[in-house]
N, C-alpha and C positions, 0 to 999 in steps of 0.2 A: 604580440605586444608591439607597437610603435617606440621608437627611441625619443626623446624629449630632451631638448637642449636649450640655453637660455643664452640670449644676445648679453654681451658686457652690460649694457645699462641695465636690464632686467633682472643680472644678478645683481646690481647694486640696490634694485629695488627690492629683491627679495630677501636678503640680509637683514634689511630694514625692518621688517615684520617681525611680529611675534612668534614663539615659538608654536603655538596653539592655531594661530591664523595659517603659519606655514602648514601645518599637518593637513588642515582642513582643504587646504587648493592642493596641496602633493595628492591628497586621497581623489580629489575628483580629476585632476590631472591624469592620473596614471589609469583612474577607470575609465576616462575618454579613450585615451591611447589604447586601452585593452579591448573596448567595444564598441567606439566609436558613438557611442551616446552621453549625453548629456544638455546642458541648458547652453545650448551654442546657437550665436546668430551671427549671420553675415553682417560685416561693418560697411555703412553707407559711405560712398565718397573716400574707402581707402581698402588697400588690398587686406585681407586676414579676416579672422573671426575674433568672437571673444567668446570667454566662459564666463557665467556668472555661478557666483558662489556667495549668497546673501547680498552684502552689500561691496562685497570685492569681487574684480574684474581681474582675468587675465587675458591679453592682448595677444595672438599668435597667430602664424601663417604656416601652411603645411609645405615642405619641399618632399615629394615623393612618399617614403614610410617614415619619414622624420617631424615632429611636429616643433617648431621653433617658438621658443615665448621673447615676445618683443617688448612685452610690459605687464608689469603687476601692480595693482595699488585700489584704494579704496574708488568706488564707481565716483567719487566727485572731483577726483585729480588726475585719474588715468588716462582720461581722453583729452587732456592738455596739449 
């Protein structure tokens, strides 16, 4: 399983989410870290990828065996 780390900005966004949303996102992130499978798409015009969990998005990039989460939020706000 790959290590998951958060940038300071992503950490601030993460703690603002409800506990239920955090649990859903954490489960999908851990599943992706363990298996490499999930609703992942490469970002156009930016480095990194996004993980889709319903209306929520996790923007991340990979450095070796580490998944670095850069942003977390609702789909209408996270790409700004």
